[in-house]
N, C-alpha and C positions, 0 to 999 in steps of 0.2 A: 417636492415644493422648490421652486424657484424664487430668488428675492432679487429684483432690481428699482433704482427709481423710485423707492416706497412705492412697489408692487408688489404683491407676492402673485404668485401666479403656483397651481396644483391641479396636479391628476386625479379625480378619484375613478377610482376600478373597481368592478365586483359585479355582485348581485344587484340590481335594479333599485330591491326595498333597503341593504344596504347602504348605498350612495345614496336614497333620496334623506334616510337618517341621517345621515355623516352631515350634509350637506345642511339641512335643518339645524342639526346642535351647533356647523359651522353659523350660520345667518343668527341664531338668536344670542350668542357670545358677543359680548358686547365691549371684545377686543379688537372684534373685526369691522368693519365698517366696509358699507357698499358692496358685498358679494355679489357677485353676476355668473351667470352658465356663460362661459363665452362658446362652448360646444358639448354638445349631448348628441351621442352617438351610439347605438348599439354595437359590439363587438363580437367575436367569435371567440376569444382567450384577449385574460389579459395580458399588456406587453410589459408589467413590471413586476413579473410571478415571485413568488418567494418574497416578495422584497413588502417590508412595511413602510419606511417613512427616511426618505431624501431629503438634504437641503444642500440648496446650490445657489451662491452669493455671487452675482456678478462681480468679476474684479478685472482690471487688466488684461489678465492672463485669458479669459475665457469670453472677453468682450466682442469678440469678433462672431462666435457662437450665438449669443446673446439677439446680437442684429443681425446675423443671416437672414431670418424669415423675417425681419420687423419692414412694416412699410417707410417709419421716418429715422432720424438719423440718434433716436432714443428708443429703448425696450419699450413697446408699449400692447401686453395683449389685448385690451381693449380694441385697438386698431386692427388687428391680424386676422386673417382667416382660420377659420376652422382647418381647411388643409395646409396654412402653415404651422400654426400648432399645432397637429398632429406630425407635421415633419420633423416640428422643433424637439417635440418631445422622444419621437424616434432617434433622432440622431444624440440628444443626451444616452437615451439607452445604449446606445452603439457605440459610444465614444469614451464615454467619463467613465473612467477607470475603477473608481470607488463602485460604481453600480455590479460589477461584477465580481 
């Protein structure tokens, strides 16, 4: 899960029924507003296997990563393409040391 500019971005992976159940739970939780699916695609295998949940907040140190795939000067996943979002999460997986 990533957070920047008041926006949470989360990648859900796994069995379709499980992912749907989790997403509907998020939607029905009053703490979450404006939950939107920005990409929905089938995958051969999970990107974040053996990993439950991590949380990454945009900071001065990682701001470049948050903006690398953004279309504006602020991180806004609503404006990012599905391809850019996949590349963003892949870069997190490959380069953020606490995921390893």
